N, C-alpha and C positions, 0 to 999 in steps of 0.2 A: 843221503839226508843227514848222516851223522859225521860228515867230513870235518876234519880239524878238531875233533872232540878233545884231543890232547891239550889244546889251548885252555881248557877249563880245569886242568890239574893245577891247583894253587901251590906255589912254591913257598918255602920258608917255614921253619919251626915256630918262630914268633907269631906270624900270622895264623898258623894252625892253632896255636894256643889261645888266640883271640877269636876263634870261630870264623877266621878269614875276613873279619870286618876291618879292612885296611884302607878303604877308599878315603875316609876322613883322617886317617893317621899318616900313611905313606911317608915315613920319615927316614928311610934308608934306601939302599940300592934296589930293594924290591919295589920301590915306587914305580919303576919303569913297567912293572907288571900290573900293579893294583890301581894306580892313578898317577899318570905322568906329571900332573900338576904338582905333586909333592916334591918333585925334583927342584922346583923353583925356590923352595925354602932351604935347600941343602947346600952346605959349603964343603970344600975339599974334594977328596977323591976316595972312593970306596969300591971294593970288589966283594961279591958274595958268590958262594958256590954251594950247590946241593947235589948229592948223589943218593938215589933211593933204589934199592933192589926191590922191584915191584913183584909182589906175590912170591916171596922167596921160598915158601913151603910147597909151592905148586910147580914152579919152573925156575931155572937158574940163569936164563939168558934174557930176561925182561927187566929193563931198568930205565929210570928217568933221571936226566941231568939238567941242571939249571945253572947258568953262569950269567951273573948280572954285574953291571958296573955303572959308575957315574963319575963325572968330573965337572967341577964348577969352573966357568970362565968368567972372572969378575967383569961386571958391566954388560955381559951378554946373557947369562943364565947358566943352567946346568944341562950338560949333554950326557947321555947315557944309553943304555939299551940292555938287551939280554939275548941269550941263545938258549933255546929249549931243544932237547933231544930225547925222544922216547924210542928206545930200541924194543921192538916187539918180538925179537928172537927169530928162531928158525921155524919156518912153516913147512908142513908136509904137502907136497904137490899132488894134486889129483886133477884129472880131466873131467869134462862134463858127464862122463859115464862112470866116474868113480875109480878109474884105473890110476895106479900110482904114476907120477911123473917126477921131474926133478924138484928137490927141495929148494927153498930160497929164504932169504932173510928180509924182514920188513921193518920199516922205521917211519917216524914222523919227526920233522924238525922245523924250527922257526927261528928267524933272525929278525930282531926288532931294534930299530934306532929310535931314540927318545930325546925330547927336549922339553924343558920346563923353565918358566921365568915368572918372577913376581910382577903383579900388576900394581900392588901397593904393599904396605907393611903387613897386611893381613890376607891378601888375595894372590893367588897364582893360577896360571893356566899351563897346560902341557899337552903334548901330542906324541903319538907313536906312529911309526910306519913299519909294517911288518911284511915279510915274505915267508910263506910257509910251504913246505914240500912234504908230500906223503908218498911213500913207496909201499904199497900194500901187497903187490903181487908182481911177478915178472911180466905178466901180460893178463889181459882180460880172459874171461871164460867164454868159450864159443863165440857168439856174436855180441857179447856184453861189452859195452864201452868202446866200440869201434869208432874212431874218429879219423876220417880220411883214409880208411882201410887199415889203420894200425890198431892193434889191441892195446888198450890203456890199462895199466895196473898202477898208475901213479898220477899225481897232480901237483901243480905249483900254482899258488894263488897269492893275492895281495890283499891287505886290509889296513885299516888305520884306527886309532883310538884317539879320543879327545877327553880332556879332564879339566875340572875346576876344583879349587880347594880354598875354602874360607876358614881362616884360623880365628879363634876368639879367646878371650881371657887375657889377663896380664902376662901370663907365662907362655901363651900361644901353644899350649900343649894339647888343646882340644880343637877339633876342626869338624867341618861339614864338607864332604866331598861328593862330587858327581863324576862318574867315569862312564863313557859310552864306548864299548869295546867291540872289536872285530867288525867294523863297518866296512863293507865291501860287497862285491858281487856274490850272489848266492852260490 
């Protein structure tokens, strides 16, 4: 029920400073995460990178990485995307009876391709297509997660996002945005 929860970790220090209210702003390479329609207003090429040691006072092997990019193709729009990687560190293995087993490492990752284009001088649309993979265990516990006789401790899923952005004012620095994210099978 809490699958792909790592997709809700918002990247970027600028967005964090604005209370993560980026849907109507989306004016840099982080637009591929917050609202792909923002890519439609961007020119040139940009790369962003973020690395965060998650819970550094508790564990030393849990971290979050975000790599985003965008590139404008004149006359077509702006293409971009991002990669998210959340390393969950080493896990202590236990069987269903609480006996120690082999330890393993777990992680979650997503690869997103993005496109945004202007509809007019003040409006743009955008879309993302993403593939995300989670490896939470080497195998399921006892009979949990058996699919076709195999224990499942991992999953791979697909989803997409759509976005719209309306800019207003003479400087077009203000906007109203809508982004529907992670549309896909449950």
